[in-house]
ROSE-4610 file (N, C-alpha, C; in Angstrom, 1 decimal, always signed):
// ROSE-4610
residu = [M/M/M/Q/Q/Q/H/H/H/F/F/F/E/E/E/Q/Q/Q/V/V/V/C/C/C/R/R/R/S/S/S/A/A/A/G/G/G/V/V/V/K/K/K/I/I/I/T/T/T/H/H/H/Q/Q/Q/R/R/R/M/M/M/E/E/E/I/I/I/F/F/F/R/R/R/N/N/N/V/V/V/A/A/A/Q/Q/Q/S/S/S/G/G/G/R/R/R/H/H/H/P/P/P/D/D/D/A/A/A/K/K/K/A/A/A/V/V/V/L/L/L/R/R/R/G/G/G/V/V/V/R/R/R/E/E/E/R/R/R/M/M/M/P/P/P/T/T/T/V/V/V/S/S/S/L/L/L/D/D/D/T/T/T/V/V/V/Y/Y/Y/R/R/R/T/T/T/L/L/L/W/W/W/M/M/M/L/L/L/T/T/T/D/D/D/L/L/L/G/G/G/L/L/L/I/I/I/T/T/T/T/T/T/L/L/L/G/G/G/P/P/P/P/P/P/R/R/R/E/E/E/R/R/R/A/A/A/R/R/R/F/F/F/D/D/D/A/A/A/N/N/N/L/L/L/S/S/S/R/R/R/H/H/H/H/H/H/H/H/H/F/F/F/V/V/V/C/C/C/R/R/R/R/R/R/C/C/C/G/G/G/L/L/L/V/V/V/S/S/S/D/D/D/F/F/F/Y/Y/Y/N/N/N/D/D/D/A/A/A/F/F/F/D/D/D/E/E/E/L/L/L/Q/Q/Q/L/L/L/P/P/P/E/E/E/S/S/S/V/V/V/A/A/A/A/A/A/I/I/I/G/G/G/L/L/L/V/V/V/E/E/E/T/T/T/T/T/T/H/H/H/V/V/V/A/A/A/A/A/A/E/E/E/G/G/G/V/V/V/C/C/C/R/R/R/A/A/A/C/C/C/S/S/S/S/S/S/Q/Q/Q/S/S/S/E/E/E/E/E/E/S/S/S/Q/Q/Q/P/P/P/T/T/T/T/T/T/P/P/P/N/N/N/E/E/E/R/R/R/R/R/R/T/T/T/S/S/S]
num = [1/1/1/2/2/2/3/3/3/4/4/4/5/5/5/6/6/6/7/7/7/8/8/8/9/9/9/10/10/10/11/11/11/12/12/12/13/13/13/14/14/14/15/15/15/16/16/16/17/17/17/18/18/18/19/19/19/20/20/20/21/21/21/22/22/22/23/23/23/24/24/24/25/25/25/26/26/26/27/27/27/28/28/28/29/29/29/30/30/30/31/31/31/32/32/32/33/33/33/34/34/34/35/35/35/36/36/36/37/37/37/38/38/38/39/39/39/40/40/40/41/41/41/42/42/42/43/43/43/44/44/44/45/45/45/46/46/46/47/47/47/48/48/48/49/49/49/50/50/50/51/51/51/52/52/52/53/53/53/54/54/54/55/55/55/56/56/56/57/57/57/58/58/58/59/59/59/60/60/60/61/61/61/62/62/62/63/63/63/64/64/64/65/65/65/66/66/66/67/67/67/68/68/68/69/69/69/70/70/70/71/71/71/72/72/72/73/73/73/74/74/74/75/75/75/76/76/76/77/77/77/78/78/78/79/79/79/80/80/80/81/81/81/82/82/82/83/83/83/84/84/84/85/85/85/86/86/86/87/87/87/88/88/88/89/89/89/90/90/90/91/91/91/92/92/92/93/93/93/94/94/94/95/95/95/96/96/96/97/97/97/98/98/98/99/99/99/100/100/100/101/101/101/102/102/102/103/103/103/104/104/104/105/105/105/106/106/106/107/107/107/108/108/108/109/109/109/110/110/110/111/111/111/112/112/112/113/113/113/114/114/114/115/115/115/116/116/116/117/117/117/118/118/118/119/119/119/120/120/120/121/121/121/122/122/122/123/123/123/124/124/124/125/125/125/126/126/126/127/127/127/128/128/128/129/129/129/130/130/130/131/131/131/132/132/132/133/133/133/134/134/134/135/135/135/136/136/136/137/137/137/138/138/138/139/139/139/140/140/140/141/141/141/142/142/142/143/143/143/144/144/144/145/145/145/146/146/146/147/147/147/148/148/148/149/149/149/150/150/150/151/151/151/152/152/152]
x = [-3.9/-2.5/-2.0/-2.8/-2.4/-1.9/-2.7/-2.3/-1.0/-0.8/+0.4/+1.6/+1.5/+2.6/+2.8/+1.8/+1.9/+2.6/+2.3/+2.9/+4.4/+4.6/+6.0/+6.9/+6.4/+7.1/+7.4/+6.4/+6.6/+7.5/+7.6/+8.6/+9.9/+10.1/+11.4/+11.7/+10.6/+10.8/+10.6/+11.6/+11.5/+10.3/+9.6/+8.5/+9.0/+9.0/+9.5/+8.2/+8.4/+7.4/+7.0/+8.0/+7.7/+6.9/+7.3/+6.5/+5.1/+4.9/+3.6/+2.7/+3.3/+2.6/+2.2/+3.1/+2.9/+1.8/+1.8/+0.8/-0.6/-0.6/-1.8/-2.4/-1.6/-2.1/-2.8/-2.2/-2.8/-4.1/-4.0/-5.2/-6.4/-6.1/-7.2/-7.8/-7.1/-7.6/-8.5/-9.6/-10.4/-10.2/-9.2/-8.9/-7.8/-7.3/-6.2/-5.0/-4.4/-3.4/-2.2/-1.6/-0.3/+0.8/+2.1/+3.1/+3.2/+3.0/+3.0/+1.9/+0.7/-0.4/-0.1/+0.5/+0.9/+1.9/+2.9/+3.9/+3.3/+2.4/+1.7/+1.0/+0.3/-0.4/+0.5/+1.6/+2.5/+3.3/+3.6/+4.4/+3.6/+2.3/+1.6/+2.0/+2.4/+2.8/+4.3/+5.0/+6.4/+7.0/+7.3/+7.8/+9.1/+9.9/+11.2/+11.2/+10.0/+10.0/+10.2/+11.0/+11.3/+10.4/+10.4/+9.6/+10.2/+11.6/+12.3/+11.8/+11.7/+11.3/+9.9/+9.0/+7.6/+7.6/+8.3/+8.3/+8.8/+10.0/+10.6/+9.6/+9.0/+8.0/+6.8/+6.3/+5.1/+5.4/+6.6/+6.9/+7.2/+7.7/+7.9/+6.6/+5.6/+4.3/+3.6/+3.8/+3.3/+3.9/+5.2/+5.9/+5.4/+5.0/+4.5/+3.0/+2.4/+1.0/+0.0/+0.5/-0.3/-1.1/-0.6/-1.3/-1.1/-1.8/-1.7/-1.6/-1.2/-1.0/-2.1/-2.4/-3.3/-2.5/-2.7/-2.0/-0.7/+0.1/+1.4/+2.2/+2.8/+3.6/+4.9/+5.3/+6.6/+6.8/+5.7/+5.8/+6.3/+6.2/+6.6/+5.4/+5.2/+4.1/+4.3/+3.3/+3.3/+2.5/+2.9/+2.2/+1.6/+0.5/-0.2/-0.7/-0.3/-0.8/-2.0/-2.4/-3.5/-4.8/-5.5/-6.6/-8.0/-7.9/-9.1/-9.5/-10.8/-11.2/-10.5/-9.7/-9.0/-8.7/-8.1/-7.8/-6.3/-5.8/-4.4/-4.2/-3.3/-2.7/-1.4/-1.2/+0.0/+0.7/+2.0/+2.7/+3.3/+3.0/+3.5/+5.0/+5.5/+7.0/+7.9/+7.6/+8.5/+8.0/+6.7/+6.2/+5.6/+5.6/+5.0/+3.6/+3.3/+1.9/+1.5/+0.4/+0.0/-1.5/-1.9/-3.3/-4.1/-5.4/-6.3/-7.7/-8.5/-9.8/-10.9/-12.0/-13.1/-14.4/-15.3/-16.6/-17.4/-17.3/-18.1/-17.5/-16.2/-15.6/-15.9/-15.9/-16.3/-17.6/-18.6/-19.9/-20.2/-19.2/-19.3/-20.3/-21.3/-22.3/-21.8/-21.6/-21.2/-22.4/-22.2/-23.4/-23.8/-25.1/-25.6/-24.8/-24.2/-23.5/-22.3/-21.8/-20.7/-21.1/-22.4/-22.9/-22.8/-22.9/-22.9/-21.4/-20.5/-19.1/-18.7/-19.2/-18.8/-19.3/-19.1/-19.4/-18.4/-18.7/-17.7/-17.6/-16.4/-16.2/-15.7/-14.9/-14.4/-14.2/-14.2/-13.8/-12.7/-11.8/-10.7/-10.5/-10.3/-10.0/-8.5/-7.9/-6.5/-6.4/-6.1/-5.9/-4.4/-4.2/-2.9/-2.6/-1.3/-0.9/+0.5/+0.8/+2.2/+2.1/+3.0/+3.0/+3.5/+3.3/+3.8/+5.3/+6.0/+7.5/+8.0/+7.4/+7.8/+7.4/+6.2/+5.7/+6.4/+7.0/+7.7/+9.2/+9.7/+11.0/+11.1/+12.2/+12.4/+12.3/+11.9/+11.8/+13.2/+14.3/+15.6/+15.9/+15.4/+15.7/+14.8/+13.7/+12.8/+13.3/+13.1/+13.5/+12.8/+13.5/+13.0/+12.4/+12.7/+12.2/+11.5/+10.5/+9.8/+10.6/+11.7/+12.5/+13.3/+13.6/+14.4/+13.5/+12.2/+11.3/+11.2/+11.6/+11.5/+12.4/+11.8/+12.6/+13.1/+12.8/+13.3/+13.4]
y = [+14.9/+15.0/+16.3/+17.3/+18.5/+18.1/+17.3/+16.9/+16.1/+15.2/+14.5/+15.5/+16.4/+17.4/+18.2/+18.6/+19.4/+18.7/+17.4/+16.6/+16.4/+16.0/+15.8/+17.1/+18.2/+19.4/+19.8/+19.6/+20.0/+19.0/+17.8/+16.8/+16.9/+17.7/+17.8/+16.6/+16.0/+14.8/+15.3/+14.9/+15.2/+14.6/+15.4/+14.9/+14.4/+13.1/+12.6/+12.0/+11.8/+11.3/+9.9/+9.0/+7.7/+7.7/+8.6/+8.7/+9.1/+10.1/+10.5/+9.4/+8.7/+7.6/+6.5/+6.1/+5.1/+5.5/+6.8/+7.3/+7.3/+7.8/+7.9/+6.5/+5.5/+4.2/+3.6/+3.9/+3.4/+4.2/+5.5/+6.4/+6.2/+5.8/+5.5/+4.1/+3.2/+1.9/+1.7/+1.0/+0.7/-0.7/-1.3/-2.8/-3.0/-2.0/-2.1/-2.9/-2.4/-3.3/-3.6/-4.7/-5.0/-4.4/-4.6/-3.9/-4.4/-5.7/-6.3/-5.7/-5.5/-5.0/-3.5/-2.8/-1.4/-1.4/-2.3/-2.4/-2.6/-3.5/-3.8/-2.5/-1.8/-0.6/+0.5/+0.7/+1.8/+1.4/+0.2/-0.2/+0.1/+0.2/+0.6/+1.9/+2.8/+4.2/+4.3/+3.5/+3.6/+2.2/+1.7/+0.3/+0.0/+1.0/+0.7/+0.7/+1.0/+1.1/-0.3/-0.4/-1.7/-1.9/-3.2/-3.6/-3.0/-2.9/-2.3/-0.8/-0.1/+1.3/+1.4/+0.5/+0.5/+0.3/-0.8/-1.0/+0.2/+0.7/+1.8/+3.0/+3.3/+4.4/+4.1/+2.9/+2.6/+2.8/+2.4/+2.5/+4.0/+4.8/+6.2/+6.9/+6.5/+7.1/+6.7/+5.5/+5.1/+5.9/+6.1/+6.9/+8.4/+8.9/+10.2/+10.4/+9.2/+9.3/+9.4/+9.2/+9.4/+8.1/+7.0/+5.7/+4.9/+3.8/+3.0/+1.5/+0.6/-0.8/-1.6/-2.7/-3.8/-5.0/-5.9/-7.1/-7.0/-8.0/-8.0/-6.8/-6.2/-5.0/-5.4/-4.7/-4.8/-6.3/-6.9/-8.3/-9.3/-9.1/-10.1/-10.8/-12.0/-12.9/-13.2/-13.1/-13.4/-14.7/-15.5/-16.8/-16.8/-17.4/-17.4/-18.8/-19.4/-20.7/-20.6/-19.4/-19.1/-19.2/-20.3/-20.5/-20.1/-19.6/-19.1/-17.7/-17.3/-16.0/-14.9/-14.1/-13.0/-12.0/-10.9/-9.8/-9.4/-8.4/-8.1/-6.6/-6.2/-4.8/-4.9/-4.0/-4.0/-2.7/-2.7/-1.4/-1.0/+0.1/+0.6/+1.0/+1.1/+1.5/+0.3/-0.6/-1.7/-3.1/-3.1/-4.4/-5.3/-4.9/-5.8/-6.2/-7.5/-7.9/-8.6/-8.1/-8.6/-8.9/-10.1/-10.5/-9.7/-9.5/-9.0/-9.6/-9.6/-10.3/-9.2/-9.4/-8.4/-9.1/-9.3/-10.0/-9.2/-7.9/-7.1/-7.3/-7.4/-7.6/-9.0/-10.0/-11.4/-11.4/-10.6/-10.6/-9.5/-9.0/-7.9/-8.2/-7.3/-7.5/-6.7/-7.4/-6.8/-6.2/-5.2/-4.6/-5.6/-5.5/-6.4/-6.3/-5.1/-4.9/-5.9/-6.4/-7.4/-8.7/-9.1/-10.3/-10.2/-9.0/-8.8/-9.1/-8.9/-9.1/-10.6/-11.3/-12.7/-13.2/-14.5/-15.2/-15.0/-14.4/-14.2/-15.4/-15.9/-17.1/-16.7/-15.6/-15.2/-13.7/-13.1/-11.7/-11.5/-10.5/-10.3/-8.8/-8.3/-6.9/-6.7/-5.8/-5.4/-4.0/-3.7/-2.3/-1.9/-0.8/-0.4/+0.9/+1.0/+2.2/+2.1/+2.7/+2.7/+2.1/+1.1/+0.4/+1.3/+0.9/+1.7/+1.9/+0.8/+0.9/+1.9/+1.9/+2.9/+4.3/+4.5/+5.8/+6.4/+5.5/+6.1/+6.4/+6.1/+6.5/+8.0/+8.5/+10.0/+10.5/+11.7/+12.4/+12.4/+12.4/+12.5/+11.2/+10.1/+8.8/+8.5/+9.3/+9.1/+9.6/+8.8/+9.3/+10.6/+11.5/+12.8/+12.9/+12.0/+12.0/+10.7/+10.7/+9.5/+8.3/+8.6/+7.5/+6.8/+7.6/+7.0/+6.1/+6.2/+5.4/+3.9/+3.8/+2.5/+1.4/+0.3/-0.8/-1.8/-1.8/-2.8/-2.2]
z = [-11.9/-12.1/-11.4/-11.2/-10.5/-9.1/-8.4/-7.0/-7.0/-8.0/-8.2/-8.3/-9.2/-9.4/-8.2/-7.5/-6.3/-5.2/-5.0/-3.9/-4.2/-5.5/-5.9/-5.7/-6.1/-6.0/-4.5/-3.7/-2.3/-1.6/-2.1/-1.5/-2.2/-3.2/-3.9/-4.8/-5.3/-6.1/-7.6/-8.4/-9.8/-10.5/-11.3/-12.1/-13.4/-13.6/-14.9/-15.7/-17.0/-17.8/-17.3/-17.0/-16.5/-15.2/-14.3/-13.0/-13.2/-14.1/-14.4/-15.1/-16.0/-16.6/-15.7/-14.8/-13.8/-12.8/-12.4/-11.5/-12.2/-13.5/-14.3/-14.4/-14.7/-14.9/-13.6/-12.5/-11.2/-10.9/-11.1/-10.8/-11.7/-13.0/-13.9/-13.8/-13.1/-13.0/-11.8/-11.9/-10.8/-10.3/-10.8/-10.5/-9.5/-8.9/-7.9/-8.5/-9.6/-10.3/-9.5/-9.8/-9.2/-10.2/-9.8/-10.5/-12.0/-12.2/-13.5/-14.4/-13.8/-14.6/-14.9/-14.0/-14.3/-15.4/-15.3/-16.4/-17.7/-17.8/-19.1/-19.6/-18.8/-19.2/-19.6/-18.9/-19.2/-20.5/-20.7/-21.9/-23.2/-23.1/-24.3/-24.8/-23.9/-24.3/-24.2/-23.4/-23.1/-23.1/-24.3/-24.4/-23.7/-23.4/-22.8/-21.2/-20.6/-19.2/-18.6/-17.5/-16.9/-15.6/-15.3/-14.1/-12.8/-12.8/-11.7/-11.5/-12.6/-12.6/-12.1/-12.5/-12.0/-10.5/-10.0/-8.6/-7.8/-8.2/-7.5/-7.4/-8.6/-8.6/-7.8/-7.8/-7.0/-5.5/-5.1/-3.6/-3.3/-4.3/-4.0/-3.9/-4.8/-4.7/-3.4/-3.0/-1.7/-0.5/-0.6/+0.5/+0.5/-0.7/-0.8/-0.4/-0.2/+0.2/-1.0/-2.2/-3.4/-3.8/-3.4/-3.5/-2.3/-2.1/-1.0/-1.5/-0.6/-1.0/-0.4/-1.0/-0.5/-0.4/+0.6/+0.7/+1.5/+1.4/+2.1/+1.9/+2.9/+2.7/+2.0/+1.1/+0.4/-0.1/-0.6/-1.1/-0.2/+1.1/+2.1/+2.6/+2.2/+2.7/+4.2/+4.9/+6.4/+6.6/+7.5/+7.8/+9.2/+9.4/+10.7/+11.0/+12.1/+12.5/+13.4/+13.8/+14.6/+13.7/+13.8/+12.9/+13.5/+14.7/+15.4/+14.7/+14.9/+14.3/+15.1/+14.3/+14.9/+13.8/+14.2/+13.2/+13.5/+12.7/+12.9/+13.0/+13.8/+13.8/+13.0/+12.1/+11.3/+11.4/+11.9/+12.0/+10.6/+10.2/+8.9/+8.9/+10.1/+10.1/+10.2/+11.2/+11.4/+10.9/+10.5/+9.9/+11.0/+12.3/+13.3/+12.9/+13.1/+12.9/+14.2/+14.8/+16.1/+16.0/+16.6/+16.6/+17.6/+17.3/+18.3/+18.0/+19.0/+18.9/+19.1/+18.4/+18.5/+18.0/+18.9/+18.5/+17.4/+17.5/+16.5/+15.1/+15.0/+13.7/+13.2/+14.2/+13.8/+13.1/+13.6/+13.1/+12.1/+11.5/+10.5/+9.4/+9.2/+8.2/+7.0/+5.9/+4.6/+3.9/+3.1/+2.4/+1.3/+0.9/-0.2/-1.5/-1.7/-3.0/-3.1/-2.0/-2.1/-2.7/-2.6/-3.2/-4.7/-5.2/-6.7/-7.2/-6.3/-6.7/-6.6/-5.5/-5.4/-4.0/-3.8/-2.6/-1.5/-0.4/+0.7/+1.5/+1.7/+2.5/+3.9/+4.0/+5.3/+5.3/+6.4/+6.5/+7.5/+7.3/+8.1/+8.2/+9.4/+9.5/+9.8/+9.1/+9.4/+9.7/+11.0/+11.4/+11.2/+10.4/+10.1/+10.8/+11.3/+12.0/+12.5/+13.6/+14.1/+15.5/+15.7/+17.0/+18.1/+19.3/+20.5/+20.5/+20.1/+20.1/+19.1/+17.9/+16.9/+17.3/+17.8/+18.2/+19.4/+20.2/+21.4/+21.1/+19.9/+19.5/+19.4/+19.8/+19.7/+18.3/+18.2/+16.9/+16.2/+16.9/+16.4/+15.6/+16.1/+15.4/+14.3/+14.1/+13.0/+11.7/+10.6/+9.3/+9.0/+8.2/+7.9/+6.5/+5.6/+4.3/+4.0/+3.0/+2.8/+2.3/+1.5/+1.1/+2.2/+3.3/+4.4/+5.2/+5.1/+5.9/+5.3/+4.1/+3.4/+4.1/+4.4/+5.1/+4.2/+3.0/+2.0/+0.6]
């Protein structure tokens, strides 16, 4: 929680009880909860918290670098008709998704500990970063605060 408070203060973000509880819920869970699971957990201590507050706080925590997301960015499902073995580069700024091919990734050997979790049917590598178009934009056109980076 010290790290949470330090990051919030340095970013000028107000530390509220709701924000602390939402962060605590995610940090203490080993199950990578979705927003509705976070809501259920937080409502045990704060019955009046709304799903909207949970979503806004989770995205703020993501923008601050305190948590990260898994799956589709910002709840936007993406569709792909390319059924050949391939992987994806995802731009964290503009949302660009681009295919790439790599034989080593196709033959990725998973550790034995994965078998204890379940039967793997397919593997997929997603490289996340900033595309060339976004990285070549001038510093003047780049957002200056985490909340300005949000695209939705």
